[in-house]
SESE-32490 format. One record per residue (C-alpha): residue number from 0; residue in one letter; x, y, z. Coordinates in Angstrom, 1 decimal, decimal comma. Each point is the difference from the previous one (the first is absolute). Layout:
<atoms>
[NUM "A" [X Y Z]] ...
</atoms>
This chain:
<atoms>
[0 "M" [0,0 0,0 0,0]] [1 "R" [2,8 2,5 1,0]] [2 "Q" [1,7 -0,8 -3,3]] [3 "T" [-3,2 0,8 -1,9]] [4 "L" [-0,4 3,3 1,8]] [5 "L" [3,6 1,0 -0,6]] [6 "A" [-0,4 -0,9 -3,7]] [7 "L" [-2,9 2,5 -0,1]] [8 "A" [2,1 2,7 1,4]] [9 "L" [3,1 -0,8 -2,0]] [10 "C" [-1,9 0,0 -3,3]] [11 "L" [-1,3 3,5 0,7]] [12 "S" [3,6 0,9 1,1]] [13 "A" [1,3 -1,0 -3,4]] [14 "T" [-2,6 2,2 -1,7]] [15 "A" [1,1 2,9 2,2]] [16 "A" [3,5 -0,3 -1,4]] [17 "F" [-1,5 0,1 -3,5]] [18 "A" [-2,0 3,1 0,8]] [19 "Q" [3,0 1,7 1,6]] [20 "D" [2,1 -0,7 -3,1]] [21 "A" [-2,7 1,4 -2,2]] [22 "N" [-0,2 3,2 2,1]] [23 "T" [3,8 0,7 -0,2]] [24 "A" [0,2 0,2 -3,8]] [25 "Q" [1,3 3,4 -0,9]] [26 "A" [-1,6 2,2 -2,7]] [27 "P" [2,3 1,1 -2,8]] [28 "A" [1,4 3,6 0,4]] [29 "A" [-1,8 2,6 -1,9]] [30 "A" [1,9 2,1 -2,6]] [31 "P" [0,6 3,6 1,0]] [32 "P" [-2,4 2,5 -1,6]] [33 "A" [1,2 2,1 -2,9]] [34 "T" [1,1 3,6 1,0]] [35 "A" [-2,5 2,6 -1,2]] [36 "P" [1,2 3,4 -1,3]] [37 "A" [0,2 2,6 2,8]] [38 "D" [-2,7 2,1 -1,7]] [39 "A" [-2,4 -2,9 -0,7]] [40 "A" [-3,2 -0,1 2,0]] [41 "A" [-0,2 -2,9 2,4]] [42 "P" [-2,6 -2,5 -1,2]] [43 "A" [-3,1 -0,4 2,2]] [44 "P" [0,2 -3,2 2,0]] [45 "V" [-2,1 -2,8 -1,3]] [46 "P" [-2,2 -1,5 2,6]] [47 "Q" [0,8 -3,6 0,7]] [48 "A" [-2,8 -2,5 0,5]] [49 "V" [0,3 -1,7 3,3]] [50 "A" [-1,1 -3,7 0,0]] [51 "P" [-2,4 -0,8 2,8]] [52 "A" [1,3 -2,2 2,8]] [53 "P" [-1,1 -3,6 -0,5]] [54 "T" [-2,8 -1,1 2,3]] [55 "N" [-2,0 -3,2 0,6]] [56 "P" [-3,7 0,0 -0,6]] [57 "P" [-2,3 0,3 3,1]] [58 "M" [0,0 -3,2 2,0]] [59 "T" [-3,1 -1,6 1,4]] [60 "G" [-0,2 -2,4 2,9]] [61 "P" [0,6 -0,4 3,7]] [62 "R" [2,6 2,0 2,0]] [63 "V" [2,5 -1,4 2,6]] [64 "L" [1,8 1,8 2,7]] [65 "I" [3,7 -1,0 0,8]] [66 "S" [0,9 1,2 3,5]] [67 "T" [3,7 0,1 0,4]] [68 "S" [2,5 1,2 2,6]] [69 "M" [0,6 3,1 -2,1]] [70 "G" [-3,6 0,9 -0,8]] [71 "D" [-3,1 -1,1 -1,9]] [72 "I" [-0,3 -0,8 -3,7]] [73 "T" [-3,3 -0,4 -1,8]] [74 "L" [-0,3 -2,0 -3,2]] [75 "Q" [-2,8 0,2 -2,6]] [76 "L" [-0,2 -3,4 -1,6]] [77 "D" [-1,3 -0,6 -3,6]] [78 "S" [-2,3 -3,1 0,1]] [79 "A" [-1,2 0,9 -3,5]] [80 "R" [3,3 -0,3 -1,8]] [81 "A" [1,9 -2,4 2,4]] [82 "P" [-2,7 -2,1 1,6]] [83 "K" [2,2 -3,0 0,8]] [84 "S" [2,8 2,1 1,4]] [85 "V" [-2,4 2,0 2,2]] [86 "A" [-1,8 -3,2 1,2]] [87 "N" [3,4 -1,5 0,8]] [88 "M" [1,1 2,9 2,1]] [89 "L" [-3,3 0,1 1,9]] [90 "R" [0,3 -3,7 0,8]] [91 "Y" [3,4 0,7 1,7]] [92 "V" [-1,5 3,0 1,7]] [93 "K" [-2,9 -2,1 1,3]] [94 "D" [2,5 -2,6 1,3]] [95 "K" [2,0 2,8 1,8]] [96 "H" [3,0 -1,2 -1,9]] [97 "Y" [1,5 3,5 -0,3]] [98 "D" [-0,5 1,0 3,7]] [99 "G" [3,3 0,2 1,8]] [100 "T" [2,1 -0,3 -3,2]] [101 "A" [2,3 2,8 -1,3]] [102 "F" [1,0 1,9 -3,0]] [103 "Y" [3,0 -2,2 -0,6]] [104 "R" [1,3 1,6 -3,2]] [105 "V" [0,8 3,7 -0,7]] [106 "A" [1,5 0,5 -3,5]] [107 "K" [0,8 3,7 0,0]] [108 "G" [-1,9 1,9 -2,7]] [109 "F" [-1,6 -3,2 -1,3]] [110 "V" [-2,3 -2,0 2,3]] [111 "I" [-0,8 -0,9 3,6]] [112 "Q" [-1,2 -3,6 0,5]] [113 "M" [-1,9 -2,0 2,7]] [114 "G" [-1,8 -3,3 0,2]] [115 "S" [1,2 -3,0 2,0]] [116 "F" [3,1 0,9 2,1]] [117 "D" [0,1 1,4 3,5]] [118 "A" [2,5 2,4 1,5]] [119 "N" [2,4 -2,9 0,7]] [120 "G" [-0,1 -1,3 -3,6]] [121 "K" [-2,2 -3,0 0,9]] [122 "G" [-2,4 -1,0 -2,7]] [123 "R" [-3,7 -0,9 0,3]] [124 "S" [-1,9 -2,8 -1,7]] [125 "I" [-1,7 0,8 -3,2]] [126 "H" [-3,0 -1,5 -1,8]] [127 "P" [1,0 -2,8 -2,4]] [128 "G" [0,0 0,7 -3,7]] [129 "G" [0,8 3,2 -1,9]] [130 "L" [-2,2 2,9 -1,1]] [131 "A" [-0,9 0,5 -3,6]] [132 "L" [1,8 3,0 -1,4]] [133 "E" [-2,2 3,0 -0,8]] [134 "A" [2,6 2,4 -1,3]] [135 "N" [-1,9 0,5 -3,3]] [136 "N" [-2,7 2,1 1,6]] [137 "G" [0,7 3,6 -1,1]] [138 "L" [1,6 1,0 3,2]] [139 "S" [3,6 1,2 0,2]] [140 "N" [2,8 -0,1 2,6]] [141 "L" [-0,2 3,7 0,7]] [142 "R" [1,1 1,8 3,2]] [143 "G" [-2,4 -1,0 2,8]] [144 "S" [-1,4 -3,0 -1,7]] [145 "V" [0,0 -3,4 1,7]] [146 "A" [0,9 -3,2 -1,8]] [147 "M" [0,5 -3,7 0,7]] [148 "G" [3,6 -1,4 0,3]] [149 "R" [0,7 -3,3 -1,7]] [150 "A" [2,7 -2,4 -1,0]] [151 "E" [1,1 -0,6 -3,6]] [152 "A" [-3,1 -2,1 -0,8]] [153 "P" [-2,9 2,3 -1,0]] [154 "D" [-2,6 -1,7 2,4]] [155 "S" [2,3 -0,1 3,0]] [156 "A" [-1,2 2,9 2,2]] [157 "T" [-1,1 -0,8 3,6]] [158 "A" [-0,2 2,6 2,8]] [159 "E" [2,8 2,3 -0,9]] [160 "F" [-0,8 3,5 -1,4]] [161 "Y" [1,8 3,2 -0,5]] [162 "I" [-0,7 3,8 -0,2]] [163 "N" [1,7 1,9 -2,8]] [164 "L" [2,1 3,0 1,2]] [165 "A" [0,4 1,2 -3,6]] [166 "D" [-1,4 -0,6 -3,5]] [167 "N" [1,3 -3,5 -0,6]] [168 "T" [-1,5 -0,7 -3,5]] [169 "P" [2,7 -2,6 -0,8]] [170 "L" [-2,0 -2,2 2,4]] [171 "D" [-3,2 0,2 -2,1]] [172 "H" [-1,5 -2,6 -2,3]] [173 "K" [1,9 0,0 -3,3]] [174 "A" [-1,9 1,3 -3,1]] [175 "D" [1,1 -3,0 -2,1]] [176 "D" [-1,4 -2,5 2,5]] [177 "P" [-3,6 -0,8 -1,1]] [178 "G" [-0,7 -1,9 3,3]] [179 "N" [1,1 0,3 3,6]] [180 "T" [3,6 -1,3 0,1]] [181 "T" [1,9 3,2 0,5]] [182 "G" [0,1 2,9 2,5]] [183 "Y" [-1,2 0,4 3,6]] [184 "A" [-3,7 0,3 0,7]] [185 "V" [-1,1 3,4 1,4]] [186 "F" [-3,2 -0,5 2,2]] [187 "G" [-0,3 3,2 1,9]] [188 "E" [1,5 3,4 1,0]] [189 "V" [0,8 2,1 3,1]] [190 "V" [-2,8 2,5 0,6]] [191 "S" [1,2 1,2 3,4]] [192 "G" [3,4 -0,2 1,8]] [193 "M" [2,3 0,4 -3,0]] [194 "D" [2,1 2,1 2,4]] [195 "V" [0,4 -3,1 2,2]] [196 "V" [0,9 -2,0 -3,1]] [197 "D" [2,7 2,5 -0,8]] [198 "A" [1,3 0,1 3,6]] [199 "I" [0,3 -3,8 -0,1]] [200 "G" [1,8 0,2 -3,3]] [201 "N" [2,6 2,3 1,6]] [202 "V" [0,9 -2,0 3,1]] [203 "P" [3,6 -1,3 0,4]] [204 "V" [0,5 -3,5 -1,3]] [205 "G" [2,4 -2,9 0,7]] [206 "D" [0,4 -3,7 -0,3]] [207 "N" [-2,1 -1,3 2,8]] [208 "G" [-2,9 -1,5 -1,9]] [209 "P" [-1,0 -2,1 -3,0]] [210 "M" [1,2 2,6 -2,5]] [211 "P" [3,6 0,9 0,9]] [212 "G" [0,7 3,7 -0,4]] [213 "Q" [-3,7 0,9 -0,1]] [214 "A" [-1,1 -1,0 3,5]] [215 "P" [-1,0 3,0 2,3]] [216 "V" [2,5 0,3 2,8]] [217 "T" [-2,9 0,9 2,3]] [218 "P" [-2,8 -2,3 -0,8]] [219 "V" [-3,2 1,5 -1,5]] [220 "I" [-2,7 -2,0 1,7]] [221 "V" [-3,4 -0,7 -1,7]] [222 "K" [-2,2 0,1 3,1]] [223 "K" [-3,2 -1,0 -1,8]] [224 "V" [-1,6 0,0 -3,4]] [225 "T" [-3,8 0,7 0,1]] [226 "L" [-2,7 -0,2 -2,6]] [227 "L" [-1,9 3,4 0,1]] [228 "K" [-3,7 -0,1 -0,2]] 
</atoms>
């Protein structure tokens, strides 16, 4: 079981490296502008169109409250576009699986992750079988969105999920995949407590956890996860 959970986290870690590499590519240097004659009138600046920031469509479904040692986070789940992922999370919430666990992974500028490990790195039992991947649902891994972690196999998610600290579109379903074999399934978003998410994303990290180099030095405890009525 522990190997399966670590595989979920490690698969996402490899994708993090891919996203980091993509973000470090440098744009080519622009050529210097031609020098205009001293008596030439300066041309009027041409307004540049600003592309709107990407957003996910409105999400419909239940809300859950994650009470942590650093504050509360409220998630809006999308049972219309990711019904299996939402039902899966709610099953673990009903079982109180998340209560007393921890945010065991903080990947700076990328994601924070929780699921089945407590503050001492001890794993919890998970339901047998994997969850069918729902990455091809029109939702994107944008800042504040919530998605299922998984191993290499598409239908391998269990209880682990992560919150995106930035727009991580390399984690999305690939356009050339007609089915559901690529990407990580977004199933909700943070609607309150993004300041808490950012604070968790900035805590000092070390090696004392299932993800060496990404484990909070001071554990971030998940006190309770509650379904809001």
